[in-house]
C-alpha positions as CSV (number, residue, x, y, z in Angstrom):
1,M,14.3,16.5,37.0
2,R,14.3,12.9,38.4
3,R,10.7,12.4,37.1
4,V,11.7,13.5,33.6
5,F,14.7,11.2,33.7
6,L,12.6,8.2,34.7
7,I,10.1,9.0,31.9
8,L,12.9,9.1,29.4
9,L,14.4,5.9,30.7
10,W,11.1,4.0,30.5
11,S,10.5,5.2,27.0
12,V,13.9,3.8,25.9
13,L,14.0,0.6,27.8
14,G,10.6,-0.1,29.2
15,V,9.1,-2.1,26.2
16,A,11.0,-5.3,25.9
17,G,13.5,-4.5,23.3
18,A,11.5,-1.7,21.7
19,V,11.2,-0.8,18.1
20,R,11.5,2.6,16.5
21,A,8.2,4.5,17.2
22,Q,7.2,5.6,13.8
23,S,5.5,8.9,14.7
24,F,3.7,11.1,12.1
25,L,3.8,14.1,14.4
26,G,6.0,17.1,13.6
27,T,8.0,19.9,15.2
28,I,8.0,23.7,15.0
29,R,11.2,25.3,16.1
30,G,12.9,28.6,15.7
31,T,14.8,31.5,17.3
32,V,13.6,34.9,18.6
33,V,16.0,37.9,18.2
34,D,15.9,41.6,18.8
35,P,16.4,44.3,16.1
36,Q,20.2,44.0,16.5
37,G,20.1,40.2,16.2
38,G,20.6,39.5,19.9
39,A,18.9,36.5,21.5
40,V,15.7,37.3,23.4
41,K,15.4,35.2,26.6
42,D,12.1,34.0,28.2
43,A,9.9,35.3,25.4
44,A,6.4,33.7,25.5
45,V,5.8,31.7,22.4
46,L,2.2,30.5,21.6
47,I,1.7,28.0,18.8
48,V,-2.0,27.8,17.8
49,D,-3.6,25.2,15.5
50,E,-5.5,27.4,13.0
51,S,-8.1,24.7,12.3
52,T,-9.1,24.0,15.9
53,G,-7.7,26.9,17.9
54,V,-5.9,24.6,20.3
55,P,-2.7,26.3,21.6
56,R,0.7,25.0,22.7
57,A,2.7,27.4,25.0
58,V,6.5,27.2,25.1
59,G,9.3,29.8,25.9
60,T,12.7,30.7,24.6
61,D,15.9,29.7,26.3
62,A,19.0,31.8,27.0
63,E,20.0,31.7,23.4
64,G,16.5,32.7,22.1
65,R,15.6,29.2,20.9
66,F,12.1,27.6,21.2
67,E,10.8,24.2,20.1
68,A,7.4,22.5,20.2
69,T,7.4,18.8,19.5
70,N,4.7,16.2,18.8
71,L,2.4,18.5,16.9
72,R,-0.2,17.1,14.6
73,P,0.3,18.0,10.9
74,G,-1.6,21.1,9.8
75,T,-1.4,24.8,9.6
76,Y,-0.3,26.9,12.6
77,R,0.0,30.4,13.9
78,V,3.1,31.4,15.9
79,E,2.7,34.3,18.3
80,V,5.7,35.8,20.3
81,T,5.3,38.3,23.1
82,T,7.8,39.8,25.5
83,P,8.1,43.2,27.4
84,N,9.3,46.3,25.4
85,F,8.7,44.6,22.0
86,K,5.7,44.5,19.7
87,K,3.8,41.3,19.5
88,A,5.1,39.2,16.6
89,E,2.7,36.9,14.8
90,Q,3.3,34.6,11.8
91,T,0.3,32.8,10.3
92,G,0.0,30.0,7.8
93,V,2.9,27.9,9.1
94,V,2.5,24.6,7.3
95,L,3.7,21.5,9.3
96,R,4.0,18.3,7.3
97,A,3.7,14.8,8.6
98,A,6.8,13.9,10.5
99,G,8.3,17.2,9.4
100,T,9.9,20.2,10.9
101,A,8.8,23.8,10.3
102,R,11.3,26.6,11.2
103,V,9.9,29.9,12.3
104,D,12.6,32.6,13.1
105,V,11.2,35.8,14.5
106,K,12.8,39.2,14.6
107,L,11.1,41.5,17.1
108,E,10.6,45.2,16.8
109,L,10.6,47.8,19.6
110,G,7.3,48.9,20.8
111,G,4.4,48.2,23.2
112,R,2.7,44.9,23.6
113,T,-0.5,46.4,22.3
114,E,1.1,46.8,18.9
115,S,1.7,43.8,16.7
116,V,3.6,42.8,13.6
117,V,1.8,40.1,11.5
118,V,3.6,38.1,8.8
119,S,1.4,35.9,6.7
120,G,1.3,34.2,3.3
121,D,5.0,33.1,3.3
122,A,5.9,31.0,0.3
123,L,6.4,27.4,1.2
124,N,10.2,26.7,1.1
125,N,11.0,23.3,-0.3
126,I,14.6,23.5,1.0
127,T,14.5,22.0,4.5
128,L,17.2,23.5,6.7
129,D,16.5,21.5,9.9
130,S,16.6,18.0,8.4
131,G,18.7,16.1,5.8
132,A,15.8,14.0,4.8
133,I,14.9,13.6,1.1
134,A,11.1,13.7,1.3
135,R,8.3,14.6,-1.1
136,G,4.6,14.6,-0.6
137,L,1.2,15.6,-1.8
138,D,-1.1,17.8,0.3
139,E,-4.9,17.9,0.4
140,Q,-5.3,20.3,-2.5
141,Q,-2.9,18.4,-4.8
142,L,-4.7,15.1,-4.1
143,H,-7.9,16.8,-5.0
144,D,-6.7,18.5,-8.2
145,L,-4.3,16.0,-9.8
146,P,-6.0,14.2,-12.7
147,R,-5.9,10.6,-11.6
148,N,-8.5,8.0,-12.5
149,S,-8.0,6.0,-9.3
150,R,-9.2,7.2,-5.9
151,D,-6.7,4.9,-4.1
152,I,-3.9,6.7,-2.4
153,Q,-1.5,3.9,-3.5
154,S,-1.8,5.1,-7.1
155,F,-0.7,8.6,-6.1
156,L,2.6,7.2,-4.9
157,L,3.6,6.6,-8.5
158,L,3.8,10.4,-9.0
159,N,6.9,10.4,-6.8
160,P,10.1,10.2,-8.9
161,N,11.5,7.5,-6.5
162,V,8.5,5.2,-6.9
163,L,7.8,2.9,-9.8
164,G,4.9,0.6,-10.6
165,G,6.4,-2.9,-10.7
166,F,5.1,-6.1,-12.3
167,D,4.1,-7.4,-8.8
168,D,3.8,-4.3,-6.7
169,I,5.1,-0.8,-6.2
170,Q,8.9,-0.5,-6.3
171,F,10.8,2.1,-4.2
172,L,14.2,3.5,-5.1
173,G,14.7,0.9,-7.8
174,G,14.2,-2.1,-5.5
175,R,11.2,-4.2,-4.4
176,S,8.7,-2.9,-1.9
177,Y,10.0,-5.3,0.8
178,G,11.0,-3.4,3.9
179,V,9.1,-0.2,3.1
180,S,7.5,1.3,6.2
181,Y,3.9,2.1,5.3
182,I,2.4,4.2,8.1
183,Q,-1.1,5.6,8.5
184,D,-1.6,8.1,11.3
185,G,1.4,6.4,13.0
186,Q,0.0,2.8,12.6
187,A,2.2,0.4,10.6
188,S,0.1,-0.9,7.7
189,T,2.6,-2.9,5.7
190,N,1.4,-6.3,4.5
191,A,2.8,-9.1,6.7
192,I,3.5,-11.7,4.0
193,F,5.3,-9.8,1.2
194,G,6.1,-6.5,3.0
195,T,4.1,-4.5,0.4
196,V,1.9,-1.5,0.7
197,G,-1.3,-2.6,2.4
198,N,-4.8,-2.4,1.0
199,S,-6.3,-0.8,4.0
200,A,-6.1,2.9,3.4
201,P,-8.5,5.8,4.1
202,G,-10.7,7.3,1.4
203,L,-9.1,10.0,-0.7
204,D,-11.2,12.8,0.7
205,A,-10.2,11.7,4.3
206,I,-6.5,12.2,3.6
207,S,-4.8,15.5,4.4
208,E,-1.4,14.6,3.0
209,V,0.9,11.7,1.9
210,Q,4.7,11.8,2.3
211,V,7.3,9.6,0.8
212,L,10.6,9.5,2.7
213,S,13.3,8.4,0.3
214,N,16.7,9.0,2.0
215,S,18.5,10.4,5.0
216,Y,15.3,10.4,7.1
217,S,15.1,9.9,10.8
218,A,16.2,6.6,12.2
219,E,12.8,6.1,13.8
220,Y,11.2,5.0,10.5
221,G,13.8,2.4,9.3
222,G,13.2,0.4,6.2
223,L,14.1,1.0,2.6
224,A,11.7,3.9,2.4
225,G,8.8,5.4,4.4
226,V,5.3,6.2,3.3
227,L,3.3,8.4,5.7
228,V,-0.4,8.9,5.3
229,T,-2.2,11.5,7.5
230,T,-5.9,11.8,7.7
231,K,-7.9,15.1,8.0
232,R,-9.0,16.5,11.4
233,G,-12.2,18.4,12.2
234,G,-11.8,22.0,13.0
235,S,-13.6,24.9,14.8
236,N,-15.8,25.5,11.7
237,Y,-17.9,22.9,9.8
238,R,-16.7,22.0,6.4
239,G,-17.5,19.3,3.9
240,T,-17.2,17.9,0.4
241,A,-19.4,15.9,-2.0
242,F,-18.8,14.5,-5.5
243,Y,-20.4,12.4,-8.1
244,D,-18.7,11.0,-11.2
245,F,-20.5,9.2,-14.1
246,N,-18.7,7.6,-17.0
247,S,-21.3,6.6,-19.6
248,N,-21.1,3.8,-22.1
249,G,-21.0,6.2,-25.0
250,L,-17.6,7.5,-23.8
251,N,-16.0,4.1,-23.7
252,A,-14.4,2.7,-26.8
253,L,-15.1,-0.9,-27.9
254,T,-12.2,-3.2,-27.6
255,Y,-10.3,-4.6,-30.6
256,N,-11.6,-8.1,-30.0
257,Q,-15.2,-6.9,-29.8
258,K,-14.9,-5.3,-33.2
259,L,-12.9,-8.0,-34.8
260,G,-14.7,-9.6,-37.8
261,L,-17.8,-7.4,-37.6
262,D,-19.2,-5.3,-40.5
263,A,-20.5,-1.8,-40.2
264,E,-24.1,-2.9,-39.5
265,Q,-23.0,-5.2,-36.8
266,L,-20.8,-2.6,-35.2
267,A,-23.7,-0.1,-35.2
268,G,-25.9,-2.6,-33.3
269,L,-23.1,-3.5,-30.9
270,R,-23.7,-0.3,-28.8
271,S,-27.2,-1.4,-28.0
272,D,-26.2,-4.9,-27.0
273,P,-26.6,-5.3,-23.2
274,N,-23.5,-7.4,-23.1
275,S,-21.5,-4.5,-24.4
276,D,-22.9,-1.9,-22.0
277,T,-20.4,-0.3,-19.6
278,H,-20.5,2.5,-17.1
279,E,-19.0,3.7,-13.9
280,H,-20.6,5.6,-11.0
281,R,-18.6,7.1,-8.2
282,W,-20.0,9.1,-5.4
283,G,-19.0,10.3,-1.9
284,A,-19.3,12.9,0.8
285,S,-17.3,14.1,3.8
286,I,-18.0,16.5,6.7
287,G,-16.0,17.7,9.7
288,G,-16.3,20.1,12.5
289,P,-16.7,20.6,16.2
290,L,-18.7,18.3,18.5
291,K,-17.8,20.6,21.4
292,S,-16.3,23.9,20.6
293,G,-12.6,24.0,21.5
294,K,-12.6,20.5,22.9
295,T,-13.9,17.7,20.6
296,F,-13.8,17.6,16.8
297,F,-14.8,15.0,14.2
298,Y,-14.2,14.2,10.5
299,A,-16.3,11.6,8.6
300,N,-15.9,10.4,5.1
301,Y,-17.8,7.9,2.8
302,E,-17.3,7.0,-0.8
303,G,-18.7,4.3,-3.1
304,S,-18.5,3.1,-6.6
305,N,-20.4,0.9,-9.1
306,D,-18.2,-0.1,-12.1
307,K,-19.6,-2.2,-14.9
308,A,-17.0,-3.4,-17.5
309,I,-16.5,-6.0,-20.2
310,F,-14.4,-9.0,-19.5
311,G,-13.5,-12.2,-21.3
312,G,-12.8,-12.1,-25.1
313,R,-10.2,-14.9,-25.3
314,R,-10.7,-17.7,-27.7
315,A,-11.2,-21.3,-26.7
316,T,-10.9,-24.3,-29.0
317,V,-14.0,-26.5,-28.5
318,P,-15.4,-29.6,-30.2
319,T,-18.2,-29.2,-32.7
320,T,-21.6,-30.9,-32.3
321,A,-20.5,-33.6,-34.8
322,M,-17.2,-34.3,-32.9
323,R,-19.1,-34.5,-29.6
324,N,-21.1,-37.4,-31.1
325,G,-17.9,-39.1,-32.4
326,D,-18.2,-37.9,-36.0
327,F,-14.7,-36.9,-37.3
328,R,-15.6,-36.8,-41.0
329,G,-14.3,-33.7,-42.7
330,T,-11.7,-33.1,-40.0
331,A,-7.9,-33.6,-39.9
332,I,-8.3,-36.3,-37.3
333,T,-8.4,-40.1,-37.9
334,V,-9.6,-42.0,-34.9
335,K,-8.6,-45.7,-34.4
336,D,-10.5,-48.4,-32.6
337,P,-8.3,-49.5,-29.7
338,R,-9.9,-53.0,-30.0
339,T,-8.8,-53.6,-33.6
340,G,-6.0,-51.0,-34.1
341,Q,-7.9,-49.9,-37.3
342,P,-9.7,-46.6,-38.0
343,F,-13.4,-46.6,-37.0
344,P,-15.6,-47.2,-40.1
345,G,-16.4,-43.9,-41.7
346,N,-14.2,-42.2,-39.1
347,V,-17.2,-42.2,-36.8
348,I,-17.2,-43.6,-33.2
349,P,-20.4,-45.6,-32.5
350,A,-22.7,-43.8,-30.1
351,D,-22.7,-46.7,-27.7
352,R,-18.9,-46.6,-27.4
353,I,-18.8,-43.0,-26.2
354,S,-18.3,-42.7,-22.5
355,P,-21.4,-41.3,-20.6
356,Q,-18.9,-39.4,-18.3
357,A,-17.3,-37.8,-21.4
358,R,-20.7,-36.5,-22.6
359,K,-21.4,-35.0,-19.2
360,I,-18.0,-33.4,-19.1
361,M,-18.5,-31.8,-22.5
362,D,-22.0,-30.6,-21.6
363,F,-20.7,-29.1,-18.3
364,F,-17.6,-27.3,-19.6
365,Y,-17.6,-26.9,-23.4
366,P,-20.0,-24.6,-25.1
367,L,-20.6,-24.9,-28.8
368,P,-18.5,-22.9,-31.3
369,N,-19.7,-19.4,-32.0
370,R,-16.8,-18.0,-34.1
371,G,-16.7,-20.6,-36.9
372,T,-14.5,-23.7,-37.4
373,I,-10.8,-24.1,-38.1
374,S,-9.1,-26.4,-40.6
375,N,-8.6,-29.3,-38.2
376,G,-12.3,-29.5,-37.5
377,Y,-12.6,-27.8,-34.1
378,G,-14.5,-24.6,-33.6
379,F,-13.7,-21.3,-31.8
380,F,-15.7,-20.0,-28.8
381,Q,-15.4,-16.4,-27.8
382,Q,-17.6,-14.5,-25.4
383,F,-17.6,-11.0,-23.8
384,V,-19.2,-10.9,-20.4
385,P,-20.3,-7.8,-18.5
386,K,-19.5,-7.8,-14.8
387,T,-20.1,-5.2,-12.1
388,R,-17.9,-4.4,-9.2
389,N,-19.2,-2.6,-6.1
390,R,-17.1,-0.8,-3.5
391,N,-17.8,1.0,-0.3
392,R,-15.5,2.6,2.2
393,A,-15.9,4.8,5.3
394,D,-13.7,6.7,7.7
395,L,-14.3,8.5,11.0
396,R,-11.8,10.4,13.1
397,L,-12.3,12.0,16.5
398,D,-9.9,14.5,18.2
399,H,-10.4,15.4,21.8
400,E,-8.6,18.0,24.0
401,A,-9.1,16.4,27.4
402,T,-7.0,19.0,29.2
403,K,-4.6,21.7,28.2
404,N,-1.9,19.1,28.5
405,D,-3.7,16.0,27.1
406,S,-4.8,15.4,23.5
407,I,-6.5,12.2,22.3
408,F,-7.4,11.0,18.8
409,L,-9.2,8.0,17.5
410,R,-9.6,6.9,13.9
411,G,-11.4,4.0,12.3
412,S,-11.6,3.0,8.6
413,Y,-13.5,0.2,6.8
414,Q,-13.6,-1.0,3.2
415,H,-15.6,-3.6,1.3
416,F,-14.9,-4.4,-2.4
417,D,-17.0,-7.1,-4.1
418,P,-15.7,-8.4,-6.3
419,N,-12.3,-6.7,-6.1
420,A,-11.1,-8.5,-9.3
421,I,-12.7,-10.5,-12.1
422,T,-11.2,-14.0,-12.5
423,F,-13.0,-16.7,-14.4
424,E,-13.1,-20.2,-12.9
425,G,-10.8,-21.8,-15.4
426,G,-7.0,-21.6,-15.0
427,S,-4.5,-21.0,-17.8
428,T,-6.2,-21.3,-21.2
429,T,-9.4,-22.5,-19.6
430,A,-10.1,-18.9,-18.6
431,A,-11.3,-18.5,-22.2
432,L,-14.4,-20.6,-21.3
433,T,-16.4,-17.7,-20.0
434,N,-19.5,-19.8,-19.9
435,L,-18.2,-20.8,-16.5
436,P,-18.8,-18.4,-13.6
437,I,-16.2,-16.1,-12.0
438,L,-14.4,-16.8,-8.7
439,N,-15.8,-15.4,-5.6
440,R,-13.4,-12.6,-4.9
441,K,-13.7,-9.9,-2.1
442,L,-11.6,-7.5,-0.3
443,D,-12.4,-6.4,3.3
444,T,-10.1,-4.1,5.2
445,A,-10.3,-2.3,8.6
446,A,-8.1,-0.2,10.7
447,G,-8.4,1.3,14.2
448,I,-5.9,3.7,15.6
449,G,-5.7,5.7,18.8
450,G,-3.2,8.2,20.2
451,W,-2.6,10.1,23.4
452,T,-0.2,13.1,23.6
453,K,0.8,14.2,27.1
454,I,2.6,17.5,27.8
455,F,4.6,17.1,31.0
456,S,6.2,20.5,30.6
457,S,7.2,23.0,27.8
458,T,10.3,20.8,27.2
459,V,9.0,17.3,27.7
460,V,6.2,15.8,25.6
461,N,5.2,12.1,25.3
462,E,3.1,10.4,22.7
463,F,1.5,6.9,23.1
464,R,-0.3,5.1,20.2
465,V,-2.1,1.8,19.7
466,G,-3.3,0.5,16.4
467,Y,-4.8,-2.6,14.7
468,N,-4.8,-3.2,10.9
469,Y,-6.9,-5.9,9.2
470,D,-6.6,-7.0,5.6
471,K,-8.6,-9.9,4.2
472,T,-8.5,-10.9,0.5
473,S,-10.9,-13.7,-0.4
474,R,-10.6,-15.8,-3.5
475,Q,-12.8,-19.0,-3.8
476,S,-14.2,-21.2,-6.5
477,T,-18.0,-21.4,-6.7
478,F,-17.7,-25.2,-7.3
479,R,-17.0,-28.0,-4.9
480,N,-14.9,-30.8,-6.3
481,A,-17.0,-33.5,-4.7
482,D,-20.2,-32.1,-6.1
483,V,-18.8,-31.7,-9.6
484,A,-17.3,-35.2,-9.6
485,A,-20.6,-36.7,-8.5
486,Q,-22.5,-34.7,-11.2
487,L,-20.1,-35.9,-13.9
488,G,-20.2,-39.5,-12.7
489,L,-16.5,-39.6,-11.6
490,E,-14.8,-41.1,-8.6
491,L,-13.7,-38.6,-6.0
492,P,-9.9,-39.0,-5.6
493,P,-9.3,-41.0,-2.3
494,S,-7.3,-38.2,-0.6
495,M,-9.5,-35.3,-1.7
496,P,-11.4,-33.5,1.1
497,A,-15.1,-33.3,0.5
498,A,-14.9,-29.5,1.1
499,R,-12.2,-28.9,-1.5
500,R,-13.3,-26.3,-4.0
501,G,-12.7,-26.3,-7.7
502,F,-13.3,-29.2,-10.2
503,P,-11.3,-32.1,-11.7
504,S,-8.8,-31.4,-14.5
505,F,-8.8,-32.8,-18.0
506,Q,-5.7,-32.4,-20.0
507,F,-4.9,-33.2,-23.7
508,T,-1.2,-33.5,-24.0
509,S,-0.3,-34.7,-27.5
510,G,-0.6,-33.2,-30.9
511,A,-2.1,-30.0,-32.2
512,N,-5.6,-31.5,-32.9
513,R,-7.0,-31.1,-29.4
514,P,-9.5,-28.9,-27.6
515,T,-8.7,-26.4,-24.8
516,N,-7.7,-28.1,-21.6
517,I,-10.1,-28.0,-18.6
518,V,-8.3,-27.0,-15.5
519,D,-9.2,-25.0,-12.4
520,V,-7.0,-22.3,-10.8
521,G,-5.1,-24.9,-8.7
522,R,-4.3,-23.9,-5.1
523,A,-6.0,-20.6,-5.7
524,V,-9.5,-22.2,-5.7
525,D,-9.7,-21.4,-2.0
526,R,-7.0,-18.8,-1.4
527,T,-8.0,-16.5,1.4
528,I,-5.2,-14.2,2.6
529,I,-5.6,-12.7,6.0
530,Q,-3.0,-10.2,7.3
531,N,-3.2,-8.2,10.4
532,A,-1.0,-6.1,12.6
533,L,-1.3,-5.0,16.2
534,S,1.1,-2.4,17.5
535,F,1.8,-0.4,20.7
536,A,4.1,2.6,20.4
537,D,5.5,5.3,22.7
538,N,8.0,8.1,22.1
539,I,9.1,11.0,24.2
540,S,10.7,14.3,23.2
541,W,13.0,16.2,25.6
542,I,14.4,19.6,24.8
543,M,17.6,20.5,26.7
544,G,18.8,23.9,25.6
545,G,19.9,23.6,22.0
546,H,19.6,19.8,22.1
547,S,16.5,17.9,21.2
548,L,16.4,14.3,22.3
549,K,13.7,11.9,21.0
550,A,13.5,8.2,22.1
551,G,10.9,5.8,20.9
552,A,9.6,2.3,21.4
553,L,7.2,0.1,19.4
554,F,6.0,-3.4,19.8
555,N,4.5,-4.8,16.5
556,R,2.8,-8.2,16.1
557,N,2.2,-9.3,12.5
558,M,0.0,-12.3,11.6
559,A,-0.4,-13.7,8.1
560,R,-2.3,-16.7,6.8
561,D,-2.3,-17.6,3.1
562,G,-4.6,-20.3,1.9
563,F,-2.3,-20.9,-1.1
564,G,0.1,-22.9,1.2
565,T,-2.6,-25.3,2.3
566,G,-4.2,-26.2,-1.0
567,V,-3.5,-28.7,-3.8
568,N,-2.7,-28.0,-7.4
569,Y,-5.5,-30.2,-8.7
570,G,-8.5,-32.2,-7.4
571,G,-8.0,-35.2,-9.7
572,R,-6.2,-34.9,-13.0
573,Y,-7.1,-37.0,-16.1
574,Q,-4.5,-36.9,-18.9
575,F,-5.2,-38.0,-22.5
576,N,-2.4,-38.3,-25.1
577,G,-3.9,-40.4,-28.0
578,A,-2.1,-43.6,-26.9
579,Q,-5.4,-45.6,-27.5
580,T,-7.0,-44.0,-30.6
581,G,-4.2,-41.9,-32.1
582,N,-5.9,-38.7,-30.9
583,A,-6.2,-37.3,-27.4
584,F,-9.8,-36.2,-27.8
585,G,-10.6,-39.6,-29.2
586,D,-9.2,-41.2,-26.1
587,F,-11.3,-38.8,-24.0
588,L,-14.5,-39.8,-25.8
589,L,-13.9,-43.5,-25.1
590,G,-13.0,-42.7,-21.4
591,L,-9.4,-44.0,-21.7
592,P,-7.0,-41.6,-19.9
593,R,-3.2,-42.3,-20.1
594,Q,-3.0,-41.7,-16.4
595,S,-5.1,-40.3,-13.5
596,L,-3.4,-38.4,-10.7
597,D,-4.3,-37.6,-7.2
598,Q,-2.6,-34.9,-5.0
599,V,-2.6,-35.2,-1.2
600,A,-2.8,-32.4,1.4
601,N,-1.9,-33.4,4.9
602,R,-3.7,-30.8,7.0
603,G,-2.4,-30.6,10.5
604,R,-0.5,-28.2,12.7
605,S,1.9,-27.5,9.9
606,M,-0.8,-27.4,7.3
607,A,1.4,-29.5,5.0
608,I,0.9,-30.1,1.3
609,R,1.9,-33.3,-0.3
610,T,2.2,-33.6,-4.1
611,T,1.7,-37.1,-5.5
612,S,2.7,-38.2,-9.0
613,P,3.1,-41.8,-10.4
614,R,6.7,-42.0,-9.1
615,T,7.3,-39.5,-6.3
616,S,5.5,-38.0,-3.4
617,R,6.7,-34.8,-1.7
618,T,5.3,-32.9,1.3
619,T,6.0,-29.3,2.2
620,G,4.3,-27.4,5.0
621,R,3.3,-23.8,5.6
622,R,1.0,-22.5,8.3
623,A,-0.1,-19.1,9.5
624,A,3.0,-17.2,10.6
625,T,3.1,-14.8,13.5
626,S,6.1,-12.3,13.7
627,P,6.5,-10.2,16.8
628,S,9.3,-7.6,16.6
629,T,10.9,-5.1,18.9
630,S,13.7,-2.6,18.6
631,A,14.7,0.8,19.9
632,C,15.9,4.1,18.5
633,V,17.2,7.4,20.0
634,T,17.6,10.5,17.9
635,R,19.4,13.7,19.0
636,S,19.6,17.0,17.1
637,W,20.8,20.4,18.0
638,A,20.8,23.9,16.5
639,P,21.9,25.7,14.5
640,G,21.7,23.1,11.8
641,T,23.9,20.3,13.1
642,R,22.3,16.9,13.4
643,R,23.4,13.6,14.9
644,T,21.5,10.4,15.1
645,S,22.2,7.4,17.2
646,C,20.2,4.2,16.6
647,S,20.3,0.7,18.0
648,P,17.6,-1.3,16.3
649,T,17.1,-5.0,17.2
650,S,14.4,-7.3,15.9
651,W,13.3,-10.9,16.1
652,S,11.0,-12.7,13.8
653,F,9.4,-16.1,14.4
654,P,7.6,-17.1,11.2
655,T,6.9,-20.9,11.4
656,A,7.3,-23.4,8.6
657,A,7.7,-27.2,8.4
658,T,8.9,-29.6,5.7
659,T,8.4,-33.3,5.9
660,W,8.5,-36.3,3.5
661,S,6.1,-39.2,3.0
662,P,6.3,-42.5,1.2
663,T,5.4,-42.8,-2.5
664,R,1.8,-43.1,-3.2
665,R,-0.1,-43.3,-6.5
666,S,-3.8,-43.2,-6.9
667,R,-5.8,-43.6,-10.1
668,P,-9.3,-42.2,-10.2
669,R,-10.6,-43.2,-13.6
670,C,-13.3,-42.5,-16.1
671,R,-15.0,-45.9,-16.4
672,P,-14.1,-47.2,-19.9
673,P,-16.9,-48.6,-22.1
């Protein structure tokens, strides 16, 4: 008894502060009675995992109660034997993740060689042993439900308490902040925004997903809980395979693709390589024994190749004549800044046009391909086919080291390239699809291990360790210094040579102006890395009709977001028509109203300083590390009363810095003629 007490005390207090140990394991409990309803004491109860054949032996107490804790989710068989009664057996007992299955057995008089088998019981959605409001999807439902996506996150939207928000999934009418997203007991919530993480097993590797909405156990905490449980190998080999193909002929043309085309042009559009789309998806999984009755495995792989059409927005671009300074036939009158009078014939002499302006137009502006508009400019519109490739794999191993020791390991990896299509230009510049797309990738990985130790039929301990890695890359294919040199521009004094993106050119006055040229600002090199390392332990102790569970978890989250260390622009040139009466005319002559430089002080605080002609402000953000610890104790007792006592405490230490610097103004210029 002293040993049991010390184990319990260590579980509650031993991990500095401790956090709720968010276990995905479940419990099977019930009572055994004779034909008159009297309690049967000391009956032998054997709970067998039907997929692996691994047993768990417990017994009934003086009031006929039995309970087996820390069982992996799955389907079980419950056998009850005792002298002077027939053997009772109930098959097909479904145990959900973090759930409780109740099996009450009424014995019949007879010899042990006789048996009463109950099977095929309907699943009861009314839970008598818990007040939790929970809803989930099992393996068969995940397979059969008609969903286009193979991401488990999209299946959460089928729950009535979950909505798709404008920025992320929303739970119970609120934001996703504070939701506990747990995979096989490992916390997988994004460290920065507290959203559902990207690292998730493939769909065919998942046995079930549960959404805990209300009145659930204190060990999970948070606004809501999402529990994802992976499949385990069993005593028999089993596998799946699939292949999906979505051909171009099944995909409708977009409205913009068909706009302005006659019947003959529409007929030829299907054969245009730039309009071809398709999607291939494939995958396979297999599981079974590595050593019968001892070691089991389950492996899964899936991939996809998705070609779709992007772009289609319209950009306002100068015509060939306007590029050469010829504004005849347009709504624009260009004045000579030297005389204040319109240029003769409304044509800027060729030797007055800035060489830098010519290079900028050749680099960024394509010629119109959708006709001209009344003010003289033309429209450019282009549809661009892009292909996205995705691969993900999962492997799980379960090992029965001894009859009292069970170990499991699971690893998952995903690579998605590109995970999204974003053109180089920011804002309206995104319509310039002649520019390449950003280099965007998603890489995720997860490693989880667990050890379940049975000290006795009434004391069971579970220990887990896990690591979750989530990296989202987003980078411009240009380097600011290289583009500036190619265009013949000065590199802004404070601009790092390695800064990605390109200089910005803005036309800020009047309606007769082309599309602005801007990059995606601080997102030109925005790589987000989020990872979490956790150690957890919980112990279950059954004392008569009371079941005590105490848990501890230490969780260390690290997040680094490149957005906080970038600058909004790498040199900004603004034209407003102050010199010629038209912003584009000023551009051709190389006469910006102002040129701006933004400063980034990269140090320990990875600060950002924004510089304008009048003010300079610096704010800082660096990678944040947030260790947290807390504790939770849950007590329940039969026949249906439940009490929970919880004392969570947590500490977060995200770091941030804010400083100020003197005013500074820098003016990189196009060299005027």
